[in-house]
C-alpha positions as CSV (number, residue, x, y, z in Angstrom):
1,L,99.3,113.6,103.0
2,D,100.4,110.4,101.2
3,A,98.7,107.9,103.7
4,V,95.7,106.1,102.1
5,N,92.6,105.1,104.1
6,P,93.0,101.4,104.4
7,A,90.2,99.4,102.8
8,A,88.0,97.4,105.2
9,P,88.6,93.6,105.1
10,A,86.3,91.4,103.1
11,T,83.2,89.9,104.7
12,G,84.2,86.6,106.5
13,A,87.9,87.5,106.7
14,G,90.0,85.7,109.3
15,A,91.1,87.1,112.6
16,T,94.6,87.8,111.3
17,D,93.4,90.0,108.4
18,T,91.1,91.8,110.7
19,R,93.9,92.5,113.2
20,I,96.1,93.8,110.4
21,W,93.4,96.0,109.1
22,E,93.0,97.5,112.7
23,K,96.6,98.2,112.9
24,E,96.6,99.9,109.5
25,V,93.7,102.0,110.6
26,D,95.5,103.0,113.8
27,D,98.6,104.0,111.9
28,Y,96.5,105.9,109.4
29,V,94.9,107.9,112.2
30,K,98.2,108.7,113.8
31,R,99.7,109.9,110.6
32,R,96.6,112.0,109.7
33,N,96.7,113.6,113.1
34,A,100.4,114.2,112.8
35,Y,99.9,115.7,109.5
36,V,97.2,118.2,110.7
37,Q,99.3,119.1,113.8
38,N,102.6,119.7,111.7
39,H,100.6,121.6,109.0
40,G,99.3,124.0,111.8
41,K,102.8,124.3,113.4
42,A,104.4,125.0,109.9
43,S,101.9,127.6,109.2
44,A,102.3,129.3,112.5
45,I,106.2,129.2,112.3
46,I,106.0,130.7,108.7
47,W,103.6,133.3,109.8
48,G,105.7,134.2,112.9
49,Q,108.8,134.9,110.7
50,C,107.0,137.3,108.4
51,S,107.4,140.9,109.0
52,D,104.6,143.3,109.9
53,G,104.5,144.6,106.4
54,M,104.4,141.1,104.9
55,K,101.6,140.3,107.3
56,A,99.6,143.3,106.3
57,R,100.1,142.4,102.6
58,L,99.1,138.8,103.1
59,A,95.9,139.8,105.2
60,A,94.9,142.1,102.3
61,S,95.3,139.3,99.8
62,P,92.0,137.4,98.6
63,F,93.6,134.0,99.7
64,Y,93.8,135.1,103.3
65,I,90.0,134.0,103.9
66,A,90.7,130.5,102.8
67,Y,94.0,130.4,104.7
68,E,92.3,131.2,107.9
69,K,90.0,128.3,107.4
70,K,92.4,125.6,106.4
71,K,95.8,126.9,107.4
72,N,97.3,125.7,104.3
73,C,101.1,126.4,104.5
74,V,101.8,125.6,101.0
75,S,99.5,128.2,99.8
76,L,101.0,130.6,102.3
77,L,104.4,130.0,100.9
78,K,103.2,130.6,97.4
79,E,101.7,133.9,98.2
80,I,104.8,135.0,100.1
81,K,106.7,134.2,97.1
82,A,104.5,136.2,94.8
83,I,104.5,139.1,97.1
84,S,108.3,138.9,97.4
85,Y,108.4,139.3,93.6
86,K,106.3,142.3,94.0
87,F,103.4,141.1,92.1
88,E,100.4,141.6,94.4
89,S,97.1,140.1,93.3
90,Q,95.2,143.2,94.5
91,K,96.8,145.2,91.6
92,Y,95.1,145.7,88.3
93,P,95.4,142.4,86.7
94,Y,96.7,143.7,83.3
95,A,99.5,145.5,85.3
96,A,100.3,142.5,87.3
97,I,100.6,140.2,84.3
98,Y,102.7,143.0,82.5
99,D,105.2,143.3,85.3
100,A,105.5,139.6,85.6
101,N,106.3,139.2,81.9
102,A,108.7,142.3,81.9
103,A,110.6,140.7,84.8
104,F,110.8,137.5,82.9
105,Y,112.3,139.2,79.7
106,R,114.6,141.4,81.7
107,M,116.1,138.3,83.5
108,S,119.7,137.5,82.6
109,Q,122.4,135.5,84.1
110,G,125.0,137.3,86.3
111,R,128.6,137.4,85.3
112,H,129.7,135.2,88.3
113,Q,126.4,133.4,88.7
114,T,126.4,129.6,88.5
115,I,124.2,127.8,86.0
116,S,122.3,126.0,88.8
117,D,121.4,129.3,90.6
118,F,120.5,131.0,87.2
119,V,118.0,128.0,86.4
120,T,116.5,128.4,89.9
121,K,115.9,132.0,89.2
122,H,114.4,131.3,85.8
123,K,112.1,128.7,87.4
124,N,111.0,131.1,90.2
125,T,110.2,133.9,87.6
126,T,108.0,131.6,85.5
127,N,106.3,130.2,88.5
128,I,105.2,133.8,89.4
129,I,103.5,134.1,85.8
130,D,101.7,130.8,86.4
131,H,100.6,131.7,89.9
132,Y,98.7,134.7,88.4
133,G,97.4,132.8,85.4
134,G,99.7,134.1,82.8
135,A,101.2,131.9,80.0
136,L,104.5,132.0,78.0
137,G,105.0,130.3,74.6
138,T,101.4,129.5,73.9
139,D,101.2,131.6,70.7
140,P,99.0,129.7,68.0
141,V,101.9,129.7,65.5
142,L,104.2,127.9,68.2
143,V,101.4,125.5,68.9
144,K,101.1,124.6,65.4
145,D,104.8,124.1,65.0
146,I,104.6,121.4,67.8
147,A,101.6,119.8,66.2
148,F,103.5,119.7,62.9
149,R,106.5,118.3,64.6
150,N,104.3,115.4,66.0
151,N,102.6,114.8,62.7
152,I,99.3,116.0,64.0
153,I,98.7,118.4,61.1
154,P,100.2,117.9,57.6
155,T,101.8,121.5,57.3
156,P,102.7,124.2,59.8
157,D,100.1,126.5,58.2
158,A,97.2,124.0,58.4
159,D,94.2,124.8,60.6
160,F,94.4,123.5,64.1
161,P,91.4,124.5,66.1
162,L,91.4,124.9,70.0
163,K,88.9,122.2,70.3
164,H,91.3,119.7,69.0
165,D,91.7,116.9,71.6
166,K,95.6,117.3,71.3
167,Y,95.6,121.1,71.4
168,K,96.4,121.3,75.1
169,M,99.1,118.8,74.8
170,C,100.8,120.8,72.0
171,E,100.4,124.0,74.1
172,T,102.1,122.7,77.0
173,L,105.1,121.4,74.8
174,A,105.3,124.6,73.0
175,S,105.5,126.5,76.4
176,E,108.2,124.2,77.4
177,R,110.2,124.6,74.3
178,Y,109.8,128.4,74.4
179,L,111.1,128.4,78.0
180,A,114.1,126.4,77.1
181,Y,115.0,128.8,74.4
182,A,114.4,131.8,76.7
183,L,116.9,130.1,79.2
184,L,119.7,130.0,76.6
185,R,118.9,133.6,75.4
186,A,119.2,134.9,79.0
187,A,122.5,133.1,79.7
188,D,125.7,135.0,80.4
189,K,126.9,136.5,76.9
190,T,130.4,136.4,78.1
191,R,130.4,132.7,78.6
192,Y,127.8,131.5,76.3
193,S,127.6,134.1,73.5
194,S,128.1,131.7,70.6
195,V,125.5,128.9,71.8
196,I,122.5,130.5,70.2
197,R,124.6,131.3,67.0
198,D,125.8,127.8,66.6
199,L,122.3,126.3,67.1
200,E,120.8,128.7,64.6
201,N,123.6,127.8,62.0
202,Q,122.7,124.1,62.5
203,Y,119.0,124.9,62.1
204,S,119.8,126.7,58.8
205,L,121.3,123.5,57.7
206,D,118.1,121.4,58.4
207,N,119.7,120.1,61.6
208,D,117.5,121.1,64.4
209,Q,119.3,120.9,67.7
210,F,117.4,123.4,69.8
211,P,116.6,121.9,73.3
212,S,112.9,121.2,73.8
213,T,112.9,121.4,77.6
214,V,114.4,123.6,80.3
215,T,116.3,120.4,81.5
216,D,117.9,120.1,78.1
217,S,118.9,123.7,78.0
218,F,120.5,123.2,81.4
219,G,122.5,120.4,80.0
220,V,123.6,122.4,76.9
221,L,124.9,125.1,79.2
222,I,126.5,122.7,81.6
223,N,128.3,120.6,78.8
224,Y,129.1,123.6,76.4
225,K,132.7,124.0,75.7
226,K,134.1,127.2,73.9
227,H,135.7,127.0,70.5
228,Y,139.1,128.7,70.4
229,Q,139.9,129.7,66.8
230,G,143.2,129.8,65.2
231,N,146.5,128.1,66.0
232,S,145.3,126.3,69.2
233,T,146.3,122.8,69.9
234,E,143.0,122.0,71.6
235,H,141.1,121.5,68.4
236,K,141.6,117.7,67.9
237,D,138.1,117.1,66.5
238,D,138.4,119.4,63.6
239,D,137.6,117.9,60.0
240,F,140.3,118.3,57.5
241,A,140.7,117.4,53.8
242,F,144.0,117.5,52.0
243,T,144.2,118.7,48.4
244,N,146.7,119.8,45.8
245,S,146.6,123.1,44.0
246,H,144.7,121.8,40.9
247,E,142.8,118.8,42.4
248,K,139.5,118.5,44.2
249,P,139.6,117.1,47.8
250,K,138.6,113.5,48.0
251,G,135.4,112.6,49.9
252,K,134.8,116.2,50.9
253,G,132.6,119.0,49.4
254,V,134.1,122.2,48.3
255,T,132.9,125.4,50.1
256,C,134.3,129.0,49.3
257,F,135.0,130.6,52.6
258,S,134.2,134.1,51.2
259,C,130.9,133.7,49.7
260,G,129.8,130.1,50.7
261,G,129.4,129.0,47.1
262,D,130.4,125.4,45.7
263,H,133.7,126.4,44.3
264,Y,137.3,127.0,45.4
265,A,138.3,130.0,47.4
266,N,140.5,131.5,44.8
267,D,138.1,130.7,41.9
268,P,137.7,133.7,39.6
269,K,133.9,133.2,39.6
270,C,133.7,134.0,43.2
271,P,132.0,137.5,43.7
272,N,134.8,138.5,46.1
273,F,137.7,137.3,44.0
274,K,138.8,140.8,42.9
275,L,138.5,142.2,46.5
276,R,140.5,139.5,47.9
277,N,143.3,139.7,45.3
278,K,143.7,143.4,46.0
279,T,144.0,142.7,49.7
280,N,146.6,139.9,49.0
281,D,148.6,142.0,46.9
282,K,149.1,144.6,49.6
283,L,149.7,142.2,52.3
284,D,151.9,139.7,50.4
285,N,155.4,138.7,51.8
286,Y,154.4,140.2,55.3
287,S,154.0,138.0,58.5
288,K,150.5,138.5,59.8
289,S,149.2,137.7,63.1
290,L,146.3,138.8,65.3
291,S,146.8,137.6,68.9
292,T,144.3,138.2,71.6
293,S,145.0,136.7,75.2
294,T,142.2,136.4,77.8
295,K,141.8,135.1,81.3
296,S,141.5,131.3,81.1
297,S,138.4,130.9,83.3
298,S,135.7,132.8,81.2
299,K,137.3,134.6,78.2
300,L,137.1,133.8,74.5
301,T,140.6,133.8,72.7
302,T,140.9,134.1,69.1
303,T,144.1,133.8,67.1
304,I,144.5,134.2,63.2
305,S,148.0,133.6,62.1
306,S,149.6,132.9,58.8
307,H,152.3,133.7,56.3
308,E,150.6,133.9,52.9
309,P,152.7,131.9,50.3
310,P,153.0,133.1,46.7
311,A,150.0,132.3,44.5
312,S,152.2,130.1,42.2
313,S,153.8,128.0,44.9
314,P,153.3,124.3,44.4
315,G,152.6,121.8,47.1
316,P,149.8,120.6,49.2
317,S,147.5,123.0,51.1
318,I,144.9,122.3,53.9
319,L,141.2,123.1,53.3
320,T,139.2,123.2,56.7
321,T,135.7,122.0,56.2
322,S,134.6,124.0,59.2
323,T,133.4,127.5,57.9
324,S,134.4,129.1,61.2
325,K,138.2,128.5,60.8
326,P,139.8,129.7,57.6
327,A,142.9,127.6,56.9
328,T,145.0,130.2,55.0
329,Y,145.5,133.9,55.3
330,S,143.7,134.7,52.1
331,Q,140.7,132.9,53.5
332,A,141.0,134.6,56.9
333,V,141.0,138.0,55.2
334,S,138.1,137.1,53.0
335,F,136.2,135.6,55.8
336,L,136.7,138.8,58.0
337,L,135.7,141.2,55.1
338,N,132.7,139.2,54.4
339,A,131.7,139.1,58.1
340,A,132.2,142.9,58.3
341,E,129.9,143.4,55.4
342,T,127.2,140.9,56.5
343,E,127.2,141.3,60.3
344,P,124.4,143.8,61.3
345,S,124.9,146.3,64.0
346,G,124.0,145.5,67.4
347,S,124.2,141.6,66.9
348,S,125.0,139.1,69.4
349,L,128.7,139.0,68.6
350,D,129.6,141.3,71.5
351,F,133.1,141.4,72.9
352,D,132.8,144.4,75.1
353,N,132.9,142.4,78.2
354,D,136.2,140.5,77.2
355,D,139.4,141.3,79.3
356,F,142.2,141.5,77.0
357,C,145.7,141.1,78.3
358,F,147.6,142.3,75.4
359,V,146.9,143.0,71.7
360,T,149.6,143.0,69.1
361,A,149.0,144.1,65.4
362,T,151.6,143.4,62.7
363,A,152.8,145.7,60.1
364,S,151.3,146.8,56.8
365,P,153.2,147.9,53.7
366,L,152.9,151.6,54.9
367,Q,154.7,151.1,58.3
368,N,157.5,149.1,59.9
369,L,157.0,145.9,61.9
370,V,155.8,146.8,65.4
371,M,156.2,143.5,67.2
372,T,157.4,140.0,66.2
373,Q,158.6,136.9,68.1
374,G,161.9,137.4,69.9
375,P,163.6,139.8,72.3
376,L,163.2,142.9,69.9
377,I,162.0,145.2,72.7
378,N,164.3,146.4,75.4
379,Q,163.6,144.5,78.6
380,N,164.1,147.7,80.7
381,W,161.4,149.4,78.8
382,I,157.9,149.7,80.3
383,L,155.2,150.0,77.6
384,L,152.0,152.0,78.2
385,D,149.2,150.1,76.3
386,N,145.7,151.3,75.8
387,Q,144.6,148.0,74.4
388,S,145.5,146.0,77.5
389,T,143.2,145.4,80.7
390,V,146.0,143.9,82.9
391,H,149.5,144.7,83.9
392,L,152.0,142.1,82.6
393,F,155.8,142.1,83.2
394,S,158.6,140.0,81.9
395,N,161.7,141.5,83.4
396,P,162.5,139.9,86.9
397,S,164.6,142.9,88.0
398,L,161.7,145.2,87.8
399,V,159.4,143.3,90.3
400,H,159.7,141.3,93.5
401,T,157.7,139.0,95.7
402,V,156.6,136.6,93.0
403,F,153.6,134.4,93.9
404,T,152.1,131.3,92.0
405,V,148.3,131.7,91.8
406,P,145.9,128.6,91.3
407,E,145.5,127.3,87.7
408,E,141.8,128.4,87.7
409,E,142.8,131.9,88.4
410,S,145.8,132.0,85.9
411,L,146.0,134.1,82.7
412,L,145.9,132.0,79.4
413,V,147.6,133.5,76.4
414,H,147.2,132.1,72.8
415,G,149.8,133.2,70.3
416,T,151.1,132.1,66.9
417,G,153.4,129.5,68.5
418,G,150.7,127.9,70.8
419,S,149.3,128.7,74.1
420,Q,151.1,130.1,77.1
421,R,149.8,130.2,80.6
422,T,150.7,132.9,83.1
423,Q,150.4,131.6,86.6
424,Q,152.5,134.1,88.5
425,T,152.0,137.4,90.1
426,A,154.6,139.8,91.4
427,T,154.8,143.3,93.0
428,F,155.7,146.4,91.1
429,D,156.6,149.2,93.6
430,L,154.8,151.9,91.9
431,F,151.5,150.3,91.0
432,G,151.2,147.1,93.3
433,T,150.3,143.6,92.0
434,V,151.0,142.7,88.2
435,W,151.1,139.5,86.2
436,F,154.5,138.1,85.7
437,N,155.8,135.8,83.0
438,P,159.5,135.8,82.0
439,S,158.5,134.5,78.6
440,A,156.3,137.5,77.9
441,L,156.9,139.9,75.0
442,A,157.4,143.0,77.0
443,N,156.6,144.9,80.3
444,I,153.1,146.2,79.9
445,L,151.2,148.8,81.9
446,S,147.5,148.9,81.2
447,F,146.1,152.5,80.3
448,S,142.5,151.5,81.5
449,V,143.7,149.9,84.9
450,L,145.6,153.1,85.8
451,I,142.7,155.2,85.0
452,R,140.5,153.2,87.2
453,A,143.1,153.3,90.0
454,G,142.7,157.1,89.9
455,Y,146.1,158.0,88.3
456,H,146.0,161.2,86.2
457,I,147.5,160.7,82.6
458,D,148.4,163.6,80.3
459,F,149.4,163.6,76.7
460,C,151.7,166.4,75.3
461,C,151.4,166.7,71.6
462,R,154.6,168.9,71.3
463,S,156.8,166.2,72.8
464,N,154.6,163.3,71.7
465,S,154.7,161.7,75.3
466,F,152.4,160.5,78.0
467,S,152.9,161.5,81.6
468,I,151.6,159.4,84.7
469,H,151.4,161.6,87.7
470,L,152.4,159.9,90.9
471,P,152.0,161.2,94.4
472,D,155.2,162.5,96.0
473,R,157.2,161.6,92.9
474,P,158.0,163.1,89.6
475,P,155.8,162.1,86.8
476,M,156.6,158.9,84.7
477,I,157.3,160.0,81.1
478,F,156.5,157.6,78.3
479,R,158.2,158.7,75.1
480,C,157.4,157.4,71.6
481,S,160.1,155.2,70.1
482,S,161.1,154.9,66.4
483,H,158.6,151.9,66.1
484,G,155.7,154.0,67.6
485,L,155.8,152.4,71.1
486,Y,155.4,154.6,74.2
487,Y,158.0,153.3,76.7
488,F,159.4,154.4,80.0
489,D,163.2,153.3,80.4
490,A,163.5,152.0,83.9
491,S,167.2,151.8,83.7
492,Q,167.7,155.4,82.9
493,S,164.9,156.9,85.0
494,P,165.1,158.5,88.4
495,F,163.1,155.7,89.7
496,A,165.8,153.1,88.9
497,A,166.7,153.0,92.8
498,T,163.1,151.6,93.5
499,F,163.9,148.6,91.2
500,V,165.5,145.5,92.4
501,N,169.2,145.1,91.4
502,T,170.3,141.5,90.6
503,V,173.7,139.9,90.5
504,A,173.2,139.2,86.8
505,S,172.5,143.0,86.0
506,N,175.5,143.9,88.0
507,K,177.8,141.4,86.2
508,A,176.6,142.9,82.8
509,L,178.7,146.1,83.9
510,F,181.9,144.2,83.7
511,S,184.0,142.0,81.5
512,P,184.4,138.2,82.1
513,R,188.0,138.8,83.3
514,Q,187.0,141.4,85.7
515,I,184.2,139.1,87.1
516,A,186.8,136.2,87.6
517,S,189.0,138.7,89.5
518,A,186.2,139.8,91.7
519,D,185.4,136.1,92.4
520,A,189.0,135.5,93.3
521,A,189.0,138.4,95.7
522,R,185.8,137.2,97.4
523,D,187.3,133.7,97.7
524,L,190.5,135.2,99.4
525,Y,188.4,137.3,101.7
526,I,186.5,134.2,103.0
527,Q,189.8,132.3,103.4
528,L,191.3,135.1,105.6
529,G,188.3,134.8,108.0
530,R,186.3,137.7,106.5
531,P,188.3,140.6,108.1
532,A,186.9,144.2,107.8
533,E,186.8,145.5,104.3
534,Q,189.2,148.4,105.1
535,V,191.6,145.9,106.9
536,F,191.5,143.7,103.8
537,K,192.3,146.4,101.4
538,H,195.1,147.6,103.6
539,M,196.6,144.1,103.6
540,L,196.6,144.0,99.8
541,L,197.7,147.5,99.4
542,H,200.9,146.9,101.5
543,K,201.7,143.4,100.1
544,L,201.0,141.7,103.5
545,I,199.4,138.6,101.6
546,K,201.9,136.7,99.5
547,N,201.4,134.8,96.4
548,T,198.1,136.5,95.4
549,T,197.1,138.4,92.3
550,V,194.1,140.0,94.0
551,T,194.2,143.9,93.9
552,V,192.2,146.5,95.8
553,P,190.0,147.3,92.7
554,D,189.1,143.6,92.6
555,V,187.8,143.9,96.2
556,T,185.8,147.0,95.3
557,R,184.4,145.3,92.2
558,A,183.3,142.2,94.3
559,V,181.4,144.4,96.6
560,T,179.7,146.1,93.6
561,I,178.7,142.8,92.0
562,Y,177.8,140.8,95.2
563,G,177.2,143.4,97.8
564,P,178.4,142.9,101.3
565,D,179.4,139.4,102.4
566,L,176.5,137.5,103.9
567,G,178.7,135.5,106.3
568,S,180.4,138.7,107.6
569,L,177.0,140.2,108.4
570,Q,175.8,137.3,110.1
571,G,178.9,136.9,112.2
572,K,179.7,140.5,113.0
573,V,176.3,142.1,113.6
574,V,175.6,142.4,117.4
575,R,172.3,142.4,119.2
576,R,170.7,145.7,119.3
577,T,169.9,147.3,122.5
578,P,166.3,146.4,123.2
579,P,163.9,149.3,123.8
580,H,163.3,150.6,127.4
581,V,160.6,148.7,129.1
582,R,157.8,151.3,130.0
583,L,155.5,150.4,132.8
584,P,151.7,151.0,132.1
585,T,150.0,153.8,134.0
586,R,147.5,152.5,136.4
587,L,144.4,154.5,136.5
588,S,142.7,155.0,139.9
589,L,139.0,154.1,140.1
590,P,136.4,156.8,140.7
591,P,135.4,156.8,144.4
592,D,131.6,156.6,143.3
593,V,132.3,153.2,141.5
594,M,134.1,151.8,144.6
595,A,131.4,153.0,146.9
596,Q,128.4,151.5,144.8
597,H,130.0,148.5,143.3
598,R,132.7,147.1,145.6
599,S,130.7,144.0,146.1
600,V,130.8,142.0,142.8
601,T,128.6,139.2,141.5
602,L,130.4,137.1,138.9
603,C,128.7,135.2,136.1
604,S,130.8,132.4,134.6
605,D,130.5,129.8,132.1
606,I,132.6,127.6,129.6
607,F,132.1,128.0,125.8
608,Y,133.8,126.4,122.8
609,V,135.4,127.8,119.6
610,D,136.6,125.4,117.0
611,G,137.0,122.7,119.6
612,Q,138.9,124.8,122.0
613,Q,137.5,125.4,125.6
614,F,137.5,128.8,127.2
615,L,136.5,129.9,130.6
616,L,134.4,133.1,130.3
617,S,133.4,135.6,133.1
618,T,131.6,138.7,133.4
619,S,130.5,140.9,136.3
620,R,127.2,142.5,136.8
621,N,127.0,146.3,136.8
622,L,130.8,146.5,136.1
623,Q,130.4,144.6,132.8
624,F,134.1,143.6,133.1
625,C,134.7,140.2,131.3
626,T,137.6,137.8,131.2
627,V,138.3,135.0,128.8
628,E,140.8,132.2,129.5
629,L,141.9,129.1,127.5
630,I,141.6,125.8,129.4
631,R,143.2,122.8,127.9
632,T,141.0,120.1,129.6
633,H,137.7,120.2,131.1
634,T,138.8,119.3,134.7
635,S,137.7,120.7,138.0
636,D,141.2,121.6,139.0
637,L,141.9,123.7,135.8
638,I,138.4,125.5,136.2
639,F,139.1,126.2,139.9
640,A,142.5,127.6,139.1
641,G,141.0,129.8,136.5
642,L,138.4,131.1,139.0
643,G,141.1,131.8,141.5
644,R,143.1,133.9,139.0
645,I,140.0,135.9,138.0
646,L,138.9,136.5,141.8
647,N,142.7,137.7,142.4
648,L,142.3,140.1,139.6
649,Y,139.3,141.8,141.2
650,K,141.0,141.5,144.7
651,F,143.9,143.4,143.3
652,R,141.8,146.4,142.5
653,D,140.0,146.3,146.0
654,F,136.8,144.6,144.8
655,S,135.2,141.8,146.6
656,V,133.7,138.8,144.6
657,D,130.8,137.6,146.9
658,W,128.8,135.5,144.6
659,I,129.6,133.3,141.5
660,L,126.7,132.5,139.2
661,A,127.2,129.4,137.0
662,D,125.4,126.4,135.5
663,G,125.3,122.9,136.9
664,Q,128.8,121.9,135.5
665,F,130.3,124.1,138.3
666,S,128.5,122.2,141.0
667,P,131.5,120.1,142.1
668,L,133.5,123.4,143.0
669,A,130.9,124.6,145.4
670,N,132.9,123.6,148.6
671,R,136.3,124.7,147.1
672,V,134.9,128.0,146.1
673,L,134.4,128.8,149.6
674,T,138.1,128.9,150.4
675,L,138.1,131.8,148.0
676,H,135.7,133.8,150.2
677,A,132.9,133.5,147.6
678,T,129.6,131.5,147.4
679,L,128.8,129.5,144.2
680,N,125.1,129.5,143.2
681,T,124.3,127.1,140.3
682,T,121.2,127.1,138.1
683,A,118.7,124.3,138.0
684,A,118.7,121.7,135.2
685,G,117.8,123.2,131.8
686,E,118.5,126.8,132.9
687,H,121.5,129.2,132.3
688,V,122.9,132.4,133.4
689,P,121.5,135.0,130.9
690,E,124.3,137.7,131.3
691,V,127.2,135.1,130.3
692,E,125.0,133.4,127.7
693,R,124.4,136.7,126.0
694,L,128.1,137.5,126.0
695,I,129.0,134.1,124.6
696,R,126.7,134.8,121.6
697,V,128.3,138.2,121.0
698,I,131.8,136.8,121.1
699,K,131.0,134.1,118.6
700,E,129.2,136.6,116.3
701,R,132.4,138.9,116.4
702,L,134.6,135.9,115.7
703,R,132.5,134.9,112.6
704,A,132.6,138.5,111.4
705,F,136.4,138.4,111.1
């Protein structure tokens, strides 16, 4: 209650001030009475909405005695909230606090949960701990840290007694900073896995950017942008320094990417110099790329691509000052080797949740090049890949029904040449919906997706091939190519008939001169009025058409390339005979029904769905309902609808004697008598229960679609 008891006017105040004070008192009394009444109503409503089990738990709670006296709805809501989180106060207090803390530390953001919903969940969990007297982040070491940050104590290890006048303030700030860090740690690892790592790296450089409040943590998660490493065009804010082979960069410090020392990456005094040189010798003169593509909305994409120049090659090089992005291949290899040695097992760098579209690994000196840029893979091949989690096709002749998806649902691919977005899906007859991009490297089937879909896949060591078993079809055999790719040749397979043939693929079977002759045959066929194919061939065979070089093989070739002529199909196909109209079988009503329910009482009303008006009727006992659309709410249309309903009952020998409706049907009372029925309308504020219940059921069913 925010109303304040008005102060009495001063002694000797005028009549105006006294009158104003009286009005303020009247207003205060009204507001206080309204507050008391509304407080009791709110408590009654909340209590009435509780289940029997909840009421029993509330009655057993110690707070219930005070609630019975004051009817405090706020305390009632807090107790319901606590019970909903399953921390009853009648439990052993140590167990209650333990369970509350365990729930807090188990809390994590769901994969598809929004940040605002997650912050609300975080707040509710901490409120439960506060409700039962628990505390988070009030450890003495944290309180001392806050005191040191605010210059209350000289060092973090200095004595800071509980009796200090600022101890409570520091304890509150420590708890808030602890909850802010806990919010970041519980955030979704898929989307925010590098937030903590980036903040810890900054802290190690004496740059404390950790948020101090939950609100600041919320802002960090809202404004956080992922860092896409490698050849991405999105890094416009990166800091670069240009240097020659034997000169120090101007205005920038020199940092080794391998060990972090203050020397060049290829300096012999680097501890990893020998290891890096061995790696470079093996990988020299080869093109190296590591491409990982993920879905654009929530996946981290990493690309490292370079062609390592000879060690003695002159000219400028680029040295990136950001330690997370090596600029050359040597630096990338050293960086990864160093990370593999220093990264502990079970760290936060977890990529198990990433959905990879396609991963390509380049050659080493011990094997041939697997994949490079360009159409080196047969476009009729379908590859089986166990490092892909989506199907991706590039050959339009293997798919059909191409759709464009919204940009936020598209697939973003980062490669050595930049970024490529796949925003189309298509239908592959054997396995359903796949991603489609004509610029993709190959046609890819995901091994894991097929397994999850229930397909049985075998591997034969003797033939070195995979087999996908299909229902009602022979298995698809994926044989190993000379480059080590397991492929299925769609053009040579028994499933070729299931794929879509295109004009371009048909033209590939003939020479340009043969295609030109087929085009001439199709033009002559159109000029002659599209006769039957056999008649056209007969005319050419017997020289009935003069001054033409078209032959019968040209006609056959035109049909092979282009298929049947569309104009001939449209002009010569006749209307098919429609199916025979079968009359419905009319079932006779049971004699008992006619004897007991011949006289019908009809309940009718008008209801609305999306602004459309419908006339609804249902009969008592028979429970037969009708629904009819009425364009406008006029007496003539409503009366006509009732007439059709009564004729329907009359057709089956029923007699509608009474029509029950609400007051909006009152103008039809006299006109309904002409239908040999009596209209009975309800009083003001009343309704016909049977039809009102039916309206509710109909709307519930519509919302359930």
